[in-house]
C-alpha positions in Angstrom: -19.6 -91.5 40.1 -18.1 -89.3 42.7 -14.3 -89.5 40.8 -16.0 -88.7 37.9 -18.4 -85.5 38.9 -14.8 -84.7 40.7 -12.2 -85.1 37.3 -15.5 -82.5 35.4 -15.0 -79.9 38.1 -11.7 -79.5 37.8 -12.1 -79.4 34.2 -14.4 -76.7 34.2 -11.8 -74.5 36.8 -9.4 -75.4 34.3 -11.0 -74.0 31.5 -12.5 -70.7 33.6 -9.2 -70.0 34.7 -7.8 -70.5 31.2 -10.2 -67.7 29.5 -9.6 -65.5 32.8 -5.9 -65.5 31.8 -6.3 -65.6 28.0 -9.0 -62.5 28.6 -6.6 -60.7 30.6 -3.8 -61.2 28.0 -5.5 -60.2 25.2 -6.7 -57.2 27.2 -2.9 -55.7 27.5 -2.6 -55.8 23.8 -3.0 -53.4 21.4 -6.3 -54.3 19.2 -5.7 -56.7 16.2 -5.7 -54.3 13.0 -8.3 -54.4 11.0 -7.6 -57.1 7.8 -6.3 -55.2 4.8 -9.1 -55.0 1.8 -8.7 -58.0 -1.0 -7.3 -56.4 -4.2 -10.6 -55.6 -6.4 -10.1 -57.7 -9.8 -12.6 -55.8 -11.9 -14.4 -52.6 -12.1 -16.6 -54.2 -15.0 -20.1 -53.3 -13.2 -19.0 -49.7 -12.2 -17.9 -49.5 -16.2 -21.1 -51.0 -17.4 -23.0 -48.0 -15.6 -20.9 -45.2 -16.4 -20.2 -45.6 -20.1 -23.7 -45.8 -21.8 -23.7 -42.1 -20.7 -20.5 -40.7 -21.8 -20.1 -39.0 -25.0 -18.1 -37.9 -27.4 -18.6 -33.7 -28.9 -17.3 -32.7 -32.0 -17.6 -29.1 -32.1 -18.0 -26.8 -35.3 -16.8 -23.0 -35.3 -17.7 -21.1 -38.6 -15.1 -18.4 -39.9 -16.2 -15.2 -39.9 -16.4 -13.3 -43.5 -13.5 -11.1 -44.3 -14.9 -7.7 -45.3 -12.9 -6.1 -48.0 -10.1 -4.3 -47.8 -9.3 -6.0 -44.2 -6.9 -8.6 -43.3 -7.9 -12.0 -42.7 -8.3 -12.0 -38.8 -7.0 -14.6 -37.0 -9.0 -16.4 -34.4 -8.2 -15.2 -30.6 -5.9 -17.1 -28.3 -7.2 -17.8 -24.8 -5.6 -15.6 -23.0 -3.1 -18.2 -20.5 -0.5 -15.6 -19.8 -0.8 -16.8 -16.2 -1.1 -20.6 -16.6 2.3 -22.6 -16.0 4.1 -23.6 -19.1 3.4 -27.1 -18.5 0.0 -26.8 -18.5 -0.2 -24.7 -21.9 0.1 -27.8 -24.0 -2.3 -29.7 -22.6 -5.3 -30.9 -25.1 -3.3 -28.4 -27.6 -3.8 -30.9 -30.5 -7.4 -30.6 -30.3 -7.2 -26.7 -30.3 -8.3 -25.9 -26.8 -5.0 -23.1 -26.3 -3.2 -23.1 -29.7 -5.6 -21.7 -32.4 -5.1 -22.0 -35.8 -5.5 -19.3 -38.3 -8.9 -18.2 -39.8 -9.3 -20.6 -42.8 -12.2 -21.0 -45.0 -13.2 -24.2 -43.3 -15.0 -24.0 -40.5 -12.7 -25.1 -37.5 -13.3 -28.2 -35.4 -12.8 -29.4 -32.1 -13.3 -32.7 -29.9 -13.6 -33.6 -26.5 -16.1 -35.6 -23.8 -19.2 -35.0 -21.4 -21.4 -36.8 -19.8 -25.7 -37.1 -19.8 -26.4 -36.0 -16.3 -30.2 -36.0 -17.4 -32.4 -38.6 -18.9 -34.0 -35.7 -21.1 -31.1 -35.2 -22.4 -28.7 -32.4 -20.9 -25.0 -33.4 -21.1 -22.1 -31.6 -18.7 -18.8 -30.7 -20.2 -16.2 -28.1 -20.0 -16.3 -24.6 -21.5 -13.1 -24.8 -23.7 -14.7 -28.2 -25.1 -17.5 -26.3 -26.7 -16.2 -22.7 -26.9 -17.2 -20.5 -29.7 -18.6 -23.3 -31.5 -21.9 -22.7 -33.5 -23.1 -26.2 -33.4 -21.8 -29.5 -31.7 -22.5 -33.4 -32.9 -22.7 -35.5 -29.7 -22.4 -39.1 -30.4 -23.4 -41.4 -27.8 -21.9 -45.0 -27.2 -24.6 -47.0 -28.8 -23.6 -45.0 -32.1 -26.5 -42.4 -31.9 -25.5 -38.7 -32.9 -27.3 -35.7 -32.6 -26.8 -32.0 -33.9 -27.6 -29.2 -30.9 -26.8 -25.8 -31.4 -28.4 -25.1 -27.6 -24.9 -24.5 -25.8 -24.8 -22.6 -22.5 -20.9 -21.9 -21.3 -19.3 -20.6 -17.9 -15.6 -19.9 -18.9 -14.8 -18.9 -15.4 -15.2 -22.3 -14.0 -14.5 -24.0 -17.8 -18.1 -25.6 -17.8 -20.7 -25.6 -20.0 -23.9 -27.6 -20.7 -25.5 -28.9 -24.2 -29.0 -30.2 -24.4 -29.9 -32.8 -27.2 -33.5 -33.5 -27.9 -33.2 -37.2 -27.9 -37.2 -38.2 -27.9 -37.1 -40.3 -24.9 -34.8 -41.5 -22.2 -31.3 -41.5 -22.0 -28.9 -43.2 -19.6 -27.3 -40.4 -16.9 -24.8 -39.9 -14.7 -25.6 -38.5 -11.0 -23.1 -35.8 -9.6 -21.7 -37.2 -6.1 -20.3 -35.6 -3.4 -16.7 -34.3 -4.1 -15.9 -33.2 -0.4 -16.7 -36.6 1.0 -13.6 -38.2 -1.4 -10.4 -38.4 0.4 -7.2 -38.9 -1.0 -6.3 -42.5 -1.4 -9.7 -43.4 -2.7 -10.2 -44.9 -6.0 -11.5 -43.4 -8.9 -12.2 -43.9 -13.0 -11.5 -41.5 -15.8 -14.0 -42.0 -18.9 -13.6 -40.2 -22.1 -11.9 -40.1 -25.5 -8.2 -39.7 -25.5 -6.8 -38.9 -28.7 -10.6 -40.1 -30.2 -10.4 -43.4 -28.6 -14.1 -43.0 -27.6 -15.2 -45.5 -24.7 -11.7 -45.1 -23.1 -11.2 -45.8 -19.0 -8.6 -45.5 -16.6 -8.2 -46.2 -13.2 -6.2 -44.2 -10.4 -6.9 -42.6 -7.1 -7.5 -39.1 -5.7 -4.0 -37.6 -4.9 -5.1 -34.3 -3.7 -7.5 -32.0 -3.1 -8.3 -28.3 -3.2 -5.9 -27.7 -6.3 -6.0 -24.1 -7.5 -3.9 -23.6 -10.7 -4.7 -20.0 -11.5 -6.3 -21.1 -14.8 -9.6 -20.2 -14.1 -11.4 -17.7 -12.2 -12.8 -20.2 -9.8 -11.1 -23.2 -9.4 -11.2 -26.3 -6.9 -9.5 -29.1 -8.7 -9.2 -32.8 -7.6 -5.8 -34.4 -8.7 -5.7 -37.8 -9.5 -3.0 -40.2 -11.4 -6.0 -42.2 -13.4 -4.5 -41.5 -17.1 -6.2 -38.5 -18.5 -4.7 -37.5 -22.2 -6.3 -34.8 -24.8 -9.9 -35.9 -25.8 -10.6 -37.1 -22.2 -11.5 -33.3 -21.7 -14.9 -33.1 -20.2 -15.6 -36.5 -19.1 -16.5 -37.8 -15.5 -14.4 -38.9 -13.1 -16.2 -41.6 -11.2 -16.3 -43.3 -7.9 -16.9 -47.0 -7.3 -20.2 -46.3 -7.1 -20.4 -45.0 -10.6 -21.2 -41.6 -9.5 -19.3 -38.3 -11.0 -16.7 -36.6 -8.4 -15.0 -34.6 -11.0 -15.1 -33.1 -14.6 -11.7 -34.3 -16.4 -10.4 -30.9 -17.5 -6.7 -30.7 -17.5 -3.1 -32.4 -17.4 0.2 -31.2 -15.9 2.7 -32.8 -18.4 6.0 -31.6 -20.3 5.1 -33.6 -23.1 1.7 -32.9 -23.7 1.2 -36.2 -22.6 0.0 -38.1 -19.3 2.7 -37.9 -16.7 0.4 -38.9 -13.7 -1.0 -35.5 -12.6 -4.5 -34.7 -14.1 -7.2 -32.5 -12.8 -10.9 -32.7 -12.5 -13.0 -29.8 -11.8 -14.8 -30.7 -8.5 -18.8 -32.1 -8.8 -19.8 -29.7 -6.0 -18.4 -27.0 -7.9 -20.1 -28.2 -11.1 -23.7 -28.8 -9.5 -24.1 -25.2 -8.7 -23.0 -23.9 -12.0 -24.9 -26.7 -13.4 -28.3 -25.7 -12.0 -27.8 -21.9 -12.8 -26.8 -22.7 -16.9 -30.1 -24.9 -16.7 -32.1 -22.5 -15.3 -31.1 -19.0 -16.6 -28.7 -20.1 -19.2 -25.9 -18.0 -17.6 -24.1 -17.9 -14.1 -25.5 -15.4 -11.3 -22.5 -14.6 -9.0 -22.3 -12.4 -6.1 -19.9 -9.3 -6.3 -18.1 -7.8 -3.3 -15.4 -5.3 -5.1 -12.0 -6.0 -3.7 -8.7 -7.2 -5.1 -7.3 -9.6 -1.8 -4.5 -10.5 -0.4 -3.9 -14.5 1.1 -2.4 -14.0 4.5 1.0 -15.9 5.8 1.5 -16.4 9.2 4.3 -13.7 9.6 2.0 -11.0 8.5 -1.1 -12.4 10.0 0.9 -12.3 13.3 2.3 -8.6 12.4 -1.2 -7.7 12.2 -2.7 -9.0 15.1 -5.1 -12.0 13.3 -6.2 -14.5 15.1 -5.3 -18.3 14.3 -3.9 -16.7 10.7 -7.2 -17.0 9.5 -8.6 -14.1 7.1 -8.1 -12.2 3.9 -6.6 -8.9 3.4 -8.1 -6.3 1.6 -5.8 -5.1 -0.5 -7.9 -2.8 -2.7 -11.8 -1.4 -2.6 -12.7 -1.0 -5.9 -15.0 2.6 -6.2 -18.6 2.4 -6.0 -18.5 -1.5 -5.4 -20.4 -2.9 -2.7 -17.4 -3.3 -0.3 -16.8 0.7 -1.0 -20.3 1.4 0.1 -20.1 -0.9 3.4 -16.9 0.9 4.3 -14.5 -1.1 3.9 -10.7 -0.3 3.6 -7.4 -1.1 2.2 -5.7 -3.0 5.2 -8.9 -4.4 6.6 -8.6 -8.1 7.5 -12.3 -10.0 6.6 -12.6 -13.2 9.4 -16.5 -13.5 8.6 -19.0 -13.0 6.1 -22.8 -13.8 6.3 -22.1 -15.6 9.6 -19.3 -18.2 8.0 -15.9 -18.1 8.7 -13.5 -16.8 5.9 -10.3 -18.6 6.1 -8.4 -18.1 3.2 -9.4 -16.2 -0.1 -11.4 -19.2 -1.8 -13.7 -19.4 1.1 -14.4 -15.5 0.8 -14.5 -16.3 -3.3 -16.9 -19.2 -2.9 -19.3 -17.5 -0.4 -19.4 -14.1 -2.0 -20.3 -16.2 -5.5 -23.0 -18.0 -3.5 -24.5 -15.2 -1.4 -28.5 -13.9 -2.7 -28.3 -10.6 -4.2 -29.3 -7.1 -3.2 -29.7 -8.7 0.4 -27.7 -6.9 3.5 -25.2 -9.4 5.4 -22.5 -8.8 7.8 -19.0 -8.7 7.5 -16.3 -9.2 10.3 -13.1 -7.7 9.7 -10.3 -6.4 11.6 -9.1 -3.1 11.6 -5.8 -1.8 13.3 -6.4 -4.8 15.6 -10.0 -4.0 16.7 -12.7 -6.1 15.5 -15.7 -4.5 13.6 -18.6 -5.5 11.9 -19.9 -4.3 8.6 -23.4 -4.1 6.8 -22.8 -4.9 2.8 -25.6 -5.5 0.3 -24.1 -8.0 -2.7 -24.6 -7.2 -6.1 -24.1 -9.1 -9.3 -20.7 -9.7 -10.5 -19.9 -7.6 -13.8 -19.5 -9.7 -16.8 -16.2 -8.8 -17.5 -14.9 -9.0 -14.0 -12.0 -10.9 -13.4 -11.2 -10.9 -17.3 -9.2 -7.2 -17.8 -5.6 -7.7 -17.9 -3.6 -5.4 -15.3 -1.3 -2.9 -17.8 2.1 -3.5 -18.0 4.1 -1.3 -15.2 7.3 0.4 -16.2 10.4 0.8 -14.4 11.1 3.9 -12.7 13.3 5.9 -14.7 16.6 7.8 -13.7 15.8 10.7 -11.5 17.9 13.8 -11.1 17.7 13.0 -7.1 20.1 10.1 -6.6 18.3 6.7 -4.9 19.0 6.3 -1.3 20.7 2.4 -1.0 19.8 0.2 1.8 22.4 -2.6 1.4 21.0 -4.7 4.6 17.6 -5.0 2.7 18.9 -5.1 -0.9 16.9 -2.1 -2.3 17.4 1.2 -3.3 14.6 4.2 -2.6 13.7 7.7 -4.1 11.0 9.9 -2.9 7.5 9.4 -4.0 7.4 12.9 -6.5 4.0 13.9 -8.4 6.3 13.3 -11.3 7.4 10.1 -10.3 4.0 8.9 -9.2 2.7 9.9 -12.8 5.3 7.9 -14.5 4.5 4.5 -12.7 0.8 5.1 -13.3 -0.7 6.0 -9.8 -4.0 8.0 -9.6 -3.8 10.9 -7.6 -1.2 11.9 -4.7 1.0 9.3 -3.5 3.4 9.8 -0.9 6.3 7.7 0.6 9.4 5.6 -0.5 9.5 4.4 -4.3 11.8 1.1 -4.9 14.1 1.9 -8.1 16.5 -1.4 -7.8 16.3 -4.6 -6.1 19.4 -6.9 -5.8 18.3 -10.1 -7.0 19.5 -12.1 -4.2 18.6 -10.0 -1.4 15.8 -9.8 1.7 14.2 -7.8 -0.5 13.6 -9.9 -3.4 13.0 -12.8 -1.4 9.9 -10.9 0.4 8.6 -10.2 -3.2 9.5 -6.6 -3.2 9.9 -5.3 -7.0 11.0 -1.9 -8.9 7.9 0.8 -8.8 6.6 -0.4 -5.8 5.8 2.4 -3.3 6.5 1.8 0.8 4.1 3.7 2.8 4.3 2.1 6.1 7.2 0.3 7.7 6.0 -1.4 11.1 2.4 0.5 10.7 4.0 3.7 10.5 3.2 6.2 8.1 6.8 7.1 5.8 6.2 10.4 4.0 9.7 10.1 2.1 13.0 8.0 1.4 14.9 9.5 4.1 12.1 8.6 6.7 11.7 4.9 5.4 15.6 4.5 5.5 15.6 6.0 9.0 12.5 3.1 9.6 13.9 0.6 8.3 17.7 0.7 9.7 15.7 0.7 13.2 13.9 -2.3 12.6 15.5 -6.3 12.8 15.8 -7.9 9.8 16.3 -11.4 12.2 13.0 -10.8 13.5 11.3 -9.8 10.1 10.4 -6.1 9.2 6.4 -5.6 8.5 6.1 -3.2 5.2 3.0 -1.7 3.8 3.6 -0.8 0.1 1.4 0.3 -2.8 1.0 -0.8 -6.1 0.2 1.7 -9.3 -2.6 -0.3 -9.5 -3.8 1.3 -6.5 -3.7 -1.9 -4.2 -1.9 -2.1 -1.0 0.4 -5.4 0.3 1.6 -6.6 3.3 4.9 -8.3 3.2 7.5 -9.0 6.0 11.2 -8.5 5.0 13.5 -10.9 7.0 16.9 -11.7 6.9 18.5 -14.6 4.3 18.7 -18.2 5.8 22.5 -19.0 5.8 23.2 -22.4 4.4 
């Protein structure tokens, strides 16, 4: 018995010692990485949930009657002058960008959408239903509905359509697009090339894309295949919630090449609520033209953390004008919210309550100021007007002054020159009459017709003054210029020496 007890004690001590040693050893190691999740073998459950709520939309636009002794009118083209070439072809097969001439038959269009309310509310793209007198909506189960109740918002490319279904319909919830991360899996649903009920899979490739296609943008990028006919359909997460509305593809061929764009669900939520309540979207209006700050300009202007938006122009009589904002101010906060960039300012202004004063924080000449601004409703045509073409300066009797190291030629901003370029009111400074394409000036974005009004924050009244100030400055460190445009706006640029390769 004594020997058996002794052996038992030894075994217990050995076990404890082994545990101690092993524990000490494991504590000194890096933690074991989590197991790689197993590949999903099927999306069938998500698809079964989503497909019944996805619809196909066929639009019909009646031709306008042609009056006697008038030429037949062509259907207007959507202004896509600012759209990258690769985007102009997206969905053109379905008539979204390239419009045919007026015909006797109604013009037909096609796209997708999805039900967001069991009472019969459908969310889609504006360009799917734009100009339509009526739409025909077809559900997955074959039911068809005709509707003339269409409400659109061209500034976000979103629209809603109401149908009378006389009973509850399958619908989808809008998810939180901000919660999505790059790499999350998504499904795109719609009717590419008219093939209804098609589903493709991919991931979120990027967030917060801005393509300058619409006035207000917040695109999710995905590699899920999107093609003509997918437009207006949902991009869903693996819970079956909509986190984007499929809207565009980037393609050199007009077909899918791995870069699709979907309007974020969080932007769509706000627009949809207003369209349902008012039939239109009421947005706040500040009344400025803004310039994004790059690190170089922000540093020269003393903007902390390079965060803020430069006021390039203040429109006469607008809320910003009434509040005392000036060109050259840097907006850093509005209504208690930090303003980090132009999109943040745009989004904040658009959602602020109207006719209520709020604080706007600005940096003016390196000093912080707080002003009060009362946001008004955005004019309907705001953002739709195109700037007139800017004429090039004609040759002047007075010779231009050349600055070879900058790559520009300058002349005085005389009243005749200012009038020729389209400036309103008195302008003083140095007009840029020539820019060498391979020069520091061209690299900084300077062009003919701009007027240099300040060099390193000091005003210049003539080409000679501008030349003296520029020659004293260091291209290696960068030269801060303030320039005016014929439209009345102001810009800051930093001109630096070109990097040698």
